[in-house]
C-alpha positions as CSV (number, residue, x, y, z in Angstrom):
1,M,35.4,64.3,-34.0
2,L,38.2,62.0,-33.2
3,R,36.1,60.6,-30.3
4,K,33.2,59.8,-32.6
5,L,35.5,58.1,-35.2
6,A,37.1,56.0,-32.5
7,A,33.6,54.9,-31.2
8,T,32.6,54.0,-34.7
9,L,35.7,51.9,-35.3
10,A,35.2,50.2,-32.0
11,A,31.6,49.3,-32.9
12,V,32.7,47.9,-36.2
13,A,35.5,45.9,-34.6
14,V,33.0,44.4,-32.0
15,T,30.5,43.5,-34.8
16,V,33.2,41.8,-36.9
17,G,34.4,39.9,-33.9
18,L,31.0,38.6,-33.1
19,A,30.5,37.5,-36.7
20,V,33.8,35.6,-36.7
21,T,33.0,34.0,-33.3
22,L,29.5,32.9,-34.5
23,S,31.0,31.5,-37.7
24,L,33.3,29.2,-35.7
25,I,30.4,27.7,-33.7
26,S,29.3,24.3,-35.1
27,P,25.6,24.3,-36.1
28,L,23.3,22.1,-34.1
29,R,22.8,18.8,-35.9
30,T,19.2,18.2,-37.0
31,P,18.0,14.7,-36.1
32,P,17.3,12.5,-39.2
33,A,13.7,12.1,-40.5
34,E,11.9,9.2,-38.9
35,T,9.3,6.9,-40.4
36,V,6.5,5.9,-38.0
37,E,3.7,3.4,-38.8
38,L,0.3,4.6,-37.8
39,V,-1.8,2.7,-35.3
40,R,-4.2,0.7,-37.5
41,A,-7.2,0.4,-35.2
42,T,-10.5,-0.9,-36.6
43,K,-14.0,-0.2,-35.4
44,L,-17.0,-1.8,-37.1
45,A,-20.7,-1.2,-36.6
46,C,-22.9,-4.3,-36.3
47,A,-26.5,-3.3,-37.1
48,T,-28.5,-6.3,-36.0
49,A,-29.1,-8.5,-33.0
50,G,-27.7,-12.0,-32.7
51,R,-24.4,-13.8,-32.3
52,V,-21.5,-11.4,-33.0
53,L,-18.5,-13.3,-34.4
54,G,-15.2,-11.4,-34.9
55,L,-11.8,-12.5,-36.2
56,G,-8.5,-10.6,-36.2
57,E,-5.3,-10.1,-34.3
58,G,-4.8,-9.2,-30.6
59,E,-7.7,-8.3,-28.3
60,I,-11.1,-7.9,-29.9
61,V,-14.0,-6.2,-28.1
62,S,-17.7,-6.5,-28.8
63,A,-19.7,-3.8,-27.1
64,P,-23.5,-3.2,-27.2
65,L,-24.3,0.2,-28.7
66,D,-26.5,1.1,-25.7
67,G,-23.5,0.8,-23.3
68,G,-24.1,-2.6,-21.9
69,D,-21.4,-5.1,-20.8
70,A,-18.7,-5.7,-23.4
71,T,-17.2,-9.1,-24.4
72,S,-13.6,-9.5,-25.4
73,G,-11.3,-12.2,-26.7
74,T,-7.8,-12.7,-28.1
75,G,-7.8,-13.3,-31.9
76,Q,-11.5,-13.9,-32.0
77,V,-14.7,-13.0,-30.1
78,D,-18.1,-14.7,-29.8
79,A,-20.7,-12.5,-28.2
80,A,-24.5,-12.4,-27.9
81,T,-26.2,-9.1,-28.4
82,Q,-29.8,-7.9,-28.2
83,G,-29.3,-5.0,-30.5
84,P,-26.8,-3.0,-32.6
85,S,-23.2,-3.2,-31.3
86,T,-19.6,-2.4,-32.2
87,L,-16.5,-4.6,-32.9
88,S,-13.1,-3.0,-32.2
89,A,-9.5,-4.0,-32.2
90,A,-6.0,-2.3,-32.6
91,A,-5.5,-4.2,-35.8
92,P,-7.4,-5.2,-39.0
93,L,-10.6,-7.0,-38.1
94,V,-13.5,-8.8,-39.8
95,G,-16.9,-9.8,-38.3
96,G,-20.6,-10.2,-38.7
97,V,-23.8,-11.2,-36.9
98,L,-25.4,-14.6,-37.2
99,A,-29.1,-14.3,-36.4
100,E,-31.4,-17.3,-35.9
101,Q,-34.7,-15.4,-35.8
102,P,-37.0,-14.8,-37.6
103,T,-34.9,-16.7,-40.1
104,R,-31.2,-17.7,-40.1
105,S,-29.1,-14.9,-41.7
106,W,-25.7,-13.3,-41.7
107,T,-25.0,-9.6,-41.7
108,R,-21.6,-8.1,-42.1
109,C,-20.3,-5.7,-39.5
110,E,-19.3,-2.6,-41.5
111,T,-17.1,0.4,-41.3
112,P,-19.4,3.5,-41.0
113,S,-19.5,5.6,-44.2
114,P,-20.9,8.9,-45.3
115,E,-22.5,7.3,-48.3
116,G,-23.6,4.0,-49.7
117,M,-26.6,2.1,-51.1
118,V,-28.9,-0.8,-50.1
119,L,-30.8,-2.8,-52.7
120,V,-34.1,-4.2,-51.6
121,S,-36.4,-6.6,-53.5
122,D,-39.5,-6.2,-51.3
123,P,-39.5,-2.8,-49.6
124,G,-43.1,-3.3,-48.4
125,S,-41.9,-5.8,-45.8
126,T,-38.5,-4.2,-45.0
127,E,-37.2,-1.5,-42.7
128,L,-33.8,0.3,-42.7
129,V,-31.6,0.2,-39.6
130,V,-29.3,3.2,-39.4
131,V,-26.5,3.0,-36.9
132,N,-24.4,5.9,-35.7
133,S,-21.6,4.5,-33.6
134,D,-19.6,7.8,-33.5
135,A,-19.7,10.5,-30.8
136,N,-21.3,13.1,-33.1
137,E,-24.7,13.4,-34.5
138,A,-25.3,12.1,-38.1
139,V,-27.8,13.5,-40.6
140,I,-28.6,11.5,-43.8
141,D,-30.7,11.9,-46.9
142,L,-32.3,9.0,-48.7
143,A,-32.8,8.8,-52.5
144,L,-35.2,6.0,-53.5
145,L,-34.7,4.5,-56.9
146,G,-37.6,2.4,-58.1
147,A,-38.4,0.4,-61.1
148,D,-39.8,3.4,-62.9
149,G,-37.3,6.0,-61.7
150,E,-36.7,8.0,-58.6
151,I,-39.5,8.0,-56.0
152,A,-40.4,11.2,-54.2
153,A,-41.1,10.4,-50.6
154,V,-41.9,12.7,-47.6
155,G,-39.6,12.0,-44.7
156,A,-36.6,10.8,-46.7
157,R,-34.5,13.9,-46.1
158,G,-32.8,15.2,-43.0
159,I,-33.0,12.0,-41.0
160,A,-31.1,12.7,-37.7
161,V,-29.4,10.0,-35.7
162,A,-28.0,10.9,-32.3
163,P,-24.5,9.8,-31.3
164,G,-24.2,6.1,-30.2
165,V,-27.7,5.1,-31.2
166,S,-29.6,3.4,-34.0
167,R,-32.8,4.4,-35.8
168,T,-35.3,2.4,-37.9
169,V,-36.9,3.8,-41.1
170,A,-39.9,2.0,-42.5
171,L,-39.4,1.5,-46.3
172,S,-43.0,0.3,-46.5
173,V,-44.1,3.9,-46.0
174,L,-41.4,5.5,-48.2
175,A,-41.5,3.0,-51.1
176,P,-44.0,0.2,-50.7
177,D,-43.5,-1.4,-54.1
178,G,-40.2,-3.0,-55.2
179,P,-37.6,-3.4,-56.2
180,V,-35.9,-0.3,-54.8
181,G,-32.3,1.0,-54.5
182,V,-31.9,3.2,-51.4
183,V,-29.0,5.6,-51.8
184,Y,-28.0,7.2,-48.5
185,T,-25.8,10.3,-48.2
186,A,-24.7,11.9,-44.9
187,S,-24.6,15.7,-44.8
188,Q,-23.1,15.3,-41.3
189,G,-21.3,12.4,-39.8
190,R,-21.3,8.8,-41.1
191,V,-23.4,5.7,-40.5
192,A,-23.8,2.0,-41.2
193,V,-27.1,1.0,-42.9
194,V,-28.7,-2.4,-43.4
195,A,-32.2,-3.5,-44.5
196,R,-34.0,-6.2,-42.5
197,P,-37.5,-7.8,-42.6
198,V,-40.1,-6.1,-40.4
199,E,-41.4,-8.0,-37.4
200,G,-43.5,-10.9,-38.5
201,R,-41.9,-11.2,-42.0
202,T,-39.1,-13.5,-43.2
203,G,-36.3,-12.8,-45.5
204,A,-32.6,-12.0,-45.7
205,T,-31.0,-9.0,-44.1
206,V,-29.4,-6.8,-46.8
207,G,-26.1,-5.1,-46.2
208,S,-24.9,-1.9,-47.9
209,A,-23.0,-1.8,-51.2
210,A,-20.9,0.7,-53.0
211,A,-21.6,1.8,-56.6
212,Q,-18.9,0.6,-58.9
213,T,-18.1,0.1,-62.6
214,S,-16.7,-3.4,-62.1
215,Q,-17.7,-5.7,-59.2
216,T,-17.9,-9.4,-58.4
217,V,-20.6,-10.8,-56.2
218,A,-19.4,-14.1,-54.9
219,G,-20.9,-16.9,-52.8
220,I,-23.8,-18.2,-54.8
221,P,-24.0,-21.8,-53.5
222,A,-24.3,-25.0,-55.5
223,G,-27.9,-26.1,-55.7
224,A,-29.5,-22.7,-55.1
225,T,-33.2,-22.9,-55.9
226,S,-33.6,-19.2,-56.5
227,T,-31.1,-16.6,-57.7
228,T,-32.1,-13.0,-58.3
229,L,-29.9,-10.1,-59.4
230,L,-30.7,-6.6,-58.3
231,L,-29.1,-3.6,-60.2
232,S,-29.5,0.0,-59.4
233,N,-28.4,3.0,-61.5
234,P,-27.9,6.2,-59.4
235,S,-26.7,8.2,-62.4
236,E,-28.7,10.6,-64.6
237,D,-27.8,8.5,-67.8
238,R,-29.0,5.2,-69.2
239,V,-26.3,2.6,-68.8
240,E,-25.7,-0.8,-70.5
241,V,-24.7,-3.5,-68.1
242,G,-22.7,-6.7,-68.7
243,V,-23.2,-9.7,-66.5
244,E,-20.8,-12.7,-66.5
245,A,-21.1,-15.8,-64.3
246,L,-17.9,-17.3,-63.0
247,G,-18.8,-21.0,-62.7
248,A,-17.0,-24.2,-61.9
249,S,-15.2,-24.5,-65.2
250,S,-15.5,-21.3,-67.2
251,A,-17.0,-17.8,-67.3
252,Y,-20.1,-17.3,-69.4
253,E,-23.1,-14.9,-69.8
254,P,-26.3,-16.1,-68.2
255,A,-29.1,-15.9,-70.8
256,P,-31.6,-13.9,-68.6
257,A,-28.9,-11.3,-67.9
258,A,-28.1,-10.6,-71.6
259,G,-28.6,-7.1,-73.0
260,I,-29.5,-5.3,-69.7
261,S,-30.2,-1.6,-70.1
262,L,-30.8,0.4,-66.9
263,A,-32.8,3.6,-67.1
264,P,-31.5,6.7,-65.1
265,R,-32.2,6.7,-61.4
266,S,-33.9,3.3,-61.5
267,T,-33.6,-0.3,-60.1
268,Q,-34.1,-3.5,-62.0
269,R,-34.7,-7.1,-60.8
270,I,-33.5,-10.0,-63.0
271,D,-34.5,-13.6,-62.2
272,L,-31.6,-15.8,-63.3
273,G,-33.8,-19.0,-63.0
274,A,-31.8,-22.1,-63.8
275,S,-29.2,-20.4,-65.9
276,L,-26.3,-21.0,-63.4
277,G,-26.7,-24.8,-63.8
278,G,-26.8,-25.4,-60.1
279,E,-23.1,-24.7,-59.8
280,A,-21.3,-22.8,-57.1
281,S,-20.8,-19.4,-58.9
282,A,-20.1,-15.7,-58.7
283,L,-21.4,-12.9,-60.9
284,R,-19.2,-10.2,-62.4
285,V,-21.1,-7.0,-63.2
286,T,-19.5,-4.3,-65.4
287,S,-20.9,-0.9,-66.6
288,S,-19.7,2.4,-68.0
289,V,-20.8,4.3,-64.9
290,A,-20.9,3.2,-61.3
291,I,-24.0,1.2,-60.3
292,G,-25.1,-0.9,-57.3
293,A,-25.5,-4.7,-57.4
294,A,-26.7,-7.4,-55.1
295,V,-27.7,-11.0,-55.4
296,Q,-30.4,-12.8,-53.4
297,V,-30.2,-16.5,-53.2
298,S,-32.1,-19.3,-51.4
299,G,-31.5,-23.0,-51.2
300,A,-33.6,-26.2,-50.8
301,D,-33.8,-25.5,-47.0
302,A,-35.4,-22.1,-47.7
303,V,-32.6,-20.2,-46.0
304,A,-32.1,-16.9,-47.9
305,S,-28.9,-14.8,-48.2
306,S,-28.3,-11.4,-49.7
307,L,-24.9,-11.0,-51.2
308,V,-23.0,-7.9,-52.3
309,A,-19.6,-7.4,-54.0
310,G,-16.6,-8.0,-51.9
311,V,-13.0,-6.8,-52.2
312,P,-10.6,-9.4,-53.5
313,G,-7.6,-10.1,-51.3
314,E,-4.7,-12.5,-50.8
315,R,-5.4,-13.2,-47.1
316,L,-9.1,-13.7,-46.1
317,G,-10.8,-15.0,-43.1
318,A,-14.0,-15.4,-41.0
319,L,-15.1,-17.0,-37.8
320,V,-17.7,-19.6,-38.9
321,P,-19.9,-22.0,-36.8
322,Q,-20.2,-25.5,-38.3
323,A,-18.8,-24.8,-41.7
324,E,-19.9,-27.2,-44.5
325,A,-18.1,-25.8,-47.5
326,V,-15.9,-23.0,-48.7
327,Q,-16.1,-21.4,-52.1
328,V,-13.2,-19.6,-53.7
329,T,-13.7,-17.3,-56.7
330,N,-10.8,-16.1,-58.9
331,P,-11.9,-13.0,-60.7
332,G,-8.4,-12.4,-62.2
333,T,-6.7,-13.5,-65.4
334,A,-4.1,-15.8,-63.9
335,P,-4.6,-19.1,-62.0
336,A,-4.7,-18.9,-58.2
337,K,-2.9,-21.2,-55.9
338,V,-4.9,-21.2,-52.7
339,E,-4.3,-22.6,-49.3
340,L,-7.5,-23.1,-47.2
341,T,-7.0,-23.5,-43.5
342,V,-9.8,-25.1,-41.5
343,A,-9.1,-25.6,-37.8
344,E,-5.3,-25.4,-38.4
345,A,-5.6,-28.1,-41.2
346,P,-4.4,-26.7,-44.5
347,V,-5.9,-27.8,-47.9
348,E,-4.3,-26.6,-51.2
349,V,-6.4,-26.0,-54.3
350,E,-5.9,-24.3,-57.6
351,V,-8.6,-22.1,-59.0
352,A,-8.5,-21.3,-62.7
353,A,-9.0,-17.7,-63.8
354,G,-12.6,-16.6,-64.1
355,T,-14.0,-19.7,-62.2
356,T,-15.3,-20.7,-58.8
357,T,-14.2,-23.8,-56.8
358,A,-16.2,-25.3,-53.9
359,V,-14.4,-27.3,-51.2
360,N,-16.3,-29.5,-48.8
361,V,-15.1,-29.2,-45.2
362,T,-15.9,-30.7,-41.9
363,A,-15.7,-28.3,-39.0
364,A,-17.7,-29.0,-35.9
365,G,-18.3,-26.0,-33.7
366,L,-16.9,-22.5,-34.1
367,T,-13.9,-22.4,-36.6
368,A,-11.5,-19.8,-37.8
369,L,-11.5,-20.2,-41.6
370,R,-8.5,-18.6,-43.5
371,V,-7.7,-18.4,-47.2
372,E,-4.3,-17.4,-48.5
373,A,-3.7,-17.1,-52.3
374,D,-0.9,-15.8,-54.5
375,V,-3.4,-13.5,-56.4
376,P,-6.4,-11.7,-55.0
377,V,-9.5,-13.9,-54.7
378,L,-13.0,-13.9,-53.1
379,A,-14.2,-16.5,-50.7
380,S,-17.3,-17.5,-48.7
381,A,-18.4,-20.3,-46.4
382,L,-21.6,-22.2,-46.2
383,S,-23.0,-22.8,-42.7
384,G,-26.4,-24.2,-42.1
385,G,-27.5,-23.0,-45.6
386,T,-26.3,-19.5,-44.8
387,V,-23.6,-17.8,-46.9
388,I,-20.9,-16.2,-44.8
389,P,-18.3,-14.1,-46.8
390,L,-14.7,-14.2,-45.9
391,D,-13.1,-10.7,-45.8
392,I,-9.6,-9.3,-45.8
393,V,-8.3,-10.0,-42.4
394,V,-4.6,-9.2,-43.0
395,E,-4.0,-6.2,-45.3
396,D,-1.0,-6.0,-47.7
397,E,1.9,-4.4,-45.9
398,S,2.2,-1.9,-48.8
399,S,-1.2,-0.4,-47.8
400,A,-0.1,0.3,-44.2
401,G,-0.5,3.9,-43.2
402,V,2.8,5.7,-42.4
403,V,3.9,9.2,-41.5
404,V,7.4,10.8,-41.8
405,L,8.6,12.9,-38.9
406,D,11.0,15.5,-40.4
407,P,12.5,17.8,-37.8
408,S,13.8,20.2,-40.5
409,L,10.3,21.2,-41.4
410,R,8.8,24.2,-39.8
């Protein structure tokens, strides 16, 4: 009995001793949390053939989608391509494709998306180009919104696009009569989509747009001989639409665009005629539900451009050949102080709220155009009668992606 009691006391003593010893050991210090900025790589899909022009920071690579030889440059790249391609860089990047045939046109290189819409005035002479620049298959469904409502079309669902290839879809078969809004939704993967004239036809290449409740389509050049507004309502409800022109001196409502009411699942075409007074302008479109908008313009030289809403920014840029003019639109409520840099030569202008200012420039050859403003603005350049939008080339630092590495988390 005494032996058992002694063993028990010894065990208790050992346990207490271990506890005291452990309590005297300093705990391992946990490293502090560390904030790390994410790599902000950009990869854009360029859906058409032509001259690929990219502007950004660091090395920029233009590579054909079919795996041909890539072209690279520092800060900018100028590459010829015979088909769809990609633009990539380890920093924010903007770019597009300048095509000379069958007509001169500019097509933005886009970030692939699982959804979007393309507004087409004449689907009977147009085809869609669907680009899958990712390593996985993409499958998309098309909804066709015509003048009298949604169009039921065989072959508009379950369109598969293999990895790293492009596919054309004939709108002339799906929806021969215009106008039509094509809403694409990917059930798998993501794509970039544009609409271009079929072989033997002329016209502007149309980029994709996002449905929004408030959007500003900038870049309507002074002296445009034809300006047409396309609106598409993908919702199930009728929607009233407000249209405001941001002209040289003020904002006003163009008479042909007054009192627009869009039926559910439909697309409407509005000819603005001479209501913009021949001024460099932009159109602000507002609605209670998200709709799509695009503007088609042509000038005295018969060069056509299709414009969609851009994202206002404080630092915009584009690589432009032989720029003739730059237009700056201020969609905000405060005046904008703008510095326009053309070939390293800065020009300062002030753009009143709700107006558009055009600045004539002389830039022979390929030029990096940059716009810096103290408030978000929209800008575009005119080159050979073609409108080239300037996009956000340097993002606000507050939007940079960051992660926090916290070692205390398990």
